[in-house]
N, C-alpha and C positions, 0 to 999 in steps of 0.2 A: 090694214096697209102695212104697218111697219112692225106689227107686233104678231102677227101670224103670216105663215107662208102664203103667199099670193100666187096663183096659177095666172099667167097672162093669156087670156082667151082670145082678146082682141088687140092687134098690135098696137092700135092708138094707145092703149092703156100703158105703154112704155113711156109715151111723153106724159101722160098724167102722173106716172109714178114719180118722175123725175121733178115734175112741179109741185105737187103735194108735198113730197118729200123735203124739198126746199123749204116750202112755205112754213111746214110744220117744226123743221128741224129736227127731222127724224131719220133714222137709218133704216132703210128697208132690210127685212130678213134676208139672209144669204139666200135662200129658197126663192124668194123673190124676185132679187136681182138676178139669180141663173135664170128663171122664168123668163126676165126681160131679155137679157142677153140672147136667148134662145129665139125670142119674138121678134127682136130688133129688125134682121133682115126682111121679114113679111111688112116693114112700114112702107117700104117701096110698093106695095100691091093696094095702099090705102087711098082713097081718093084725096088728090092735092088739097082740095078745099077743106076736107076734114084736118088734114097736117096742118095747112095754114093757120086754121081757126086755134087749133090747140098751142101750137108755136105763139100766136098773137096773145094768147091767155097768159102764157109764160111771161112774153115780154111786158106785158100790161102789169105784172107784179111789182110790190115796190122791193127796190133795191134791199139788198143782195139777193134776192130770190133769183132772178134771170141766170146771173153768174152760176150760182150753186146749181142749179137745175140744168144750165147747158153743159157744166163740168161732169155733173153724173150721166147727161146722155152721152157724153163722149165715152165714158168709163164703159156704158153698157154696149158701145157700138153702134147706138142709135144716130148719133150726130151724122156718123159717115154715111149713113143712108138718106136721111131727111135734110140735111145740110153740109153736102160733102165739101163746099168751098170753105166753110167755116171751121169744120173739122180740119181741113187742111191748111188753118193757120198756126195747130198746135206743133210747138217746138221750132218754129221759124223765129232765129234770132234776129235782132235789130242790132242797130249801132248802140255804142254805149250811153248814148243820152236817152234811150229807153230800159227802162228797168225790169220789163217784162219781154216775153215772146209776143208774137203779133196775137194769139189768141189771148193769152192774158190781157194785153194791151186792150183788146176788144171788150172784153168783159169788165174792167175798169172804165172805161168808156160808158158802157151801158148803165153803170152804177151812177154816174155823174148825171145822166140825161135829165131826170127829173128835178133835180136841183138848178140845173141850168135853166130849164124851161121858167121854174118857178122864179129865179131872179131877173129874167126878162119879162116878167109882167104875167105868167100863168100859161095854160094851154090854150085861151082863147084866140092866140094868132096861130095857132097848129092847124094844119088841113083836117078838113073834115075825114075822117076813117073811110068812110064810103068813098068819097072821091079819089081816095089812093087805092082804090081796089080791096078794100079790107072792111067790108060791110058788118057793123055791128060790133066793131073793136074799140077799144077804149081811145080815147082821144090821143094820148101819148104814142099808141102803137106804130102808126107810120113813123114818126121820129126812130123810135128804138129800132125799128127794121133798118132803118138807114144808117144807125149807129153799127148794128151787128154786122152789116155787110160791108161798112165804109172801106176796109183793106183786104177783102177778098183776093184782088189781083196782086198783093206783095209777093207770094209764094211764086206767081210765074215770073216776075220780073227782078228777082231778088238777086243781085250781084255783088261781088267784092271788086272795088277798083284796085288799081295797080299798089296804092297806099294802105290796101287791107282794110277800107271802109266799105260799109255794107250800106247798097244803094236801091232804092225803089222807085227807079224812073218810070213814069208813067203808069204807076199801079192803080191811079184813080181812073184812067181811061180803059184799061184791061179789066178792073173790077166791075 
């Protein structure tokens, strides 16, 4: 995967490349990354349930794997294809109370999700993934999807008020 060039024959392998490389803390060979960049646009033609399942596997991985993998997907141009709303969070500045743009804030929140669930008593209180339309997914995955998508309305509603403050009124409804 990361030691020899990879030819991405199936676009879904772009998602796997990002997930596996992040999980193993490896950097793909330049040829593998180039092949993944070329294959990324074809992810639009992959059946949605296959993309959902691969992204759910990514979101089920322990922190910081999801954040690393999502950053790699963005760098490869794949995130813009499979999750354009999440890709649109990159470089969206927030008010000074936030130390990250919306994208990095979202990735940071993803990293906290498993610990918060553990502090609240574990995964037993979480919805069954099958009931959330994610059959076969790990118990934490519906929550991590919610965290991943929680701020997707921010780019659309971002405004600066007369005092220069950045506001995101109703981003929850828009998202």
